[in-house]
N, C-alpha and C positions, 0 to 999 in steps of 0.2 A: 528192191534197198530192201533190208531186213529195218523192220520199227522195233525200237528200244520198248523197253517196258520199266528198266528202272535206271535211273540219273542218279549218279555221285558227284554229289558238286563240293569240289573242298576251299579252300581260300587259303591264303597264306598273306601273312604281314612282315613287313620290312622292317628294320627301325628307320631307314631310310628311302629315300629314293633310287641314289645310288645302289644300294645294295639291290633295290627292284632291279633295277635296269640290269647288273652281274647278273643276278638270276632270270632276264629272260635272254641273254644270252648265252647262258652256257644251257639253254636245252636240250641242243646238239648233243652236249657231252654228258648229258643227264640222263636224258629219252634216248639213247643210243638205239639203231636199229636192231639189236641183238635184243632190249629191252623192251619197243617195240613190238618184237616179233610174242614174247612169251605174252605179252601183254591180250594180244589179238588170239594168241593160242589159250589162251583163259575164256575169249572170246569177247572181247572187247571190242564196241563197234566204232567207237569213235569218242575222240581225246580234244579236246579246244582249251588253250590258256588264253584268258581274258584280262585286261586291264581295268580294275574297278578304279574310279573316280568317287575318292572321298570328299565329304565336304569339311570336316576335321582336318583334311590331309594327312591322311595316314597312307600309307605306301604297300598296296595291296593287289595281289591277281587273285582272278576265280580259274578255277580248272575244274572241268568238266568230263567227267567219261559216263559214256552210255554204253549199256549192255543188254543183251536178248532176255534177260530174266533173272529170277533171283539165283540159279544156280549158276548162273556164270558169272552174276557178281561174287558169289563167294569162292569158286574160283581165281577170279584176279584179286581178289582179298587175300587170299593165298601167297600172289603174284608178289604183292604189293609188300607184303611183309617180307617175301625173301629176298626181295631185289631190290625195292625202293628207300624202303624205311633205313636203313642204314647208310643211303647215299644224303638223303633228307632228314636225319634226326634233330638236325642244330634247329630246323625252321622251325614255326609255329604253327601248327593246322588245326582249323577246324572243317570237321565232316560233315555232311548231309546226305542223306540217301533218298532218296523220293519215288513212289512208286506212280510211273505214268498211265 
């Protein structure tokens, strides 16, 4: 198994729990096999979607992407801009990149 050196952690906030549930159920439509292949070609090692429980009741998910190194992260960033930005541009996104 290849180890990751960079992690991209993104959160998405929704106006309601119903919007979050709709987003979660539409993951197969958003991350089609073609999109996943493009991210894998850009050397994404792993993607995980998690529900974040919040004391204030904010409907939020976390999305973790793991990459081999910075070069691969930059390739995936281009993939993100070209493919995903148009599909998800209406959602509030916060992005953190952590070197591990």
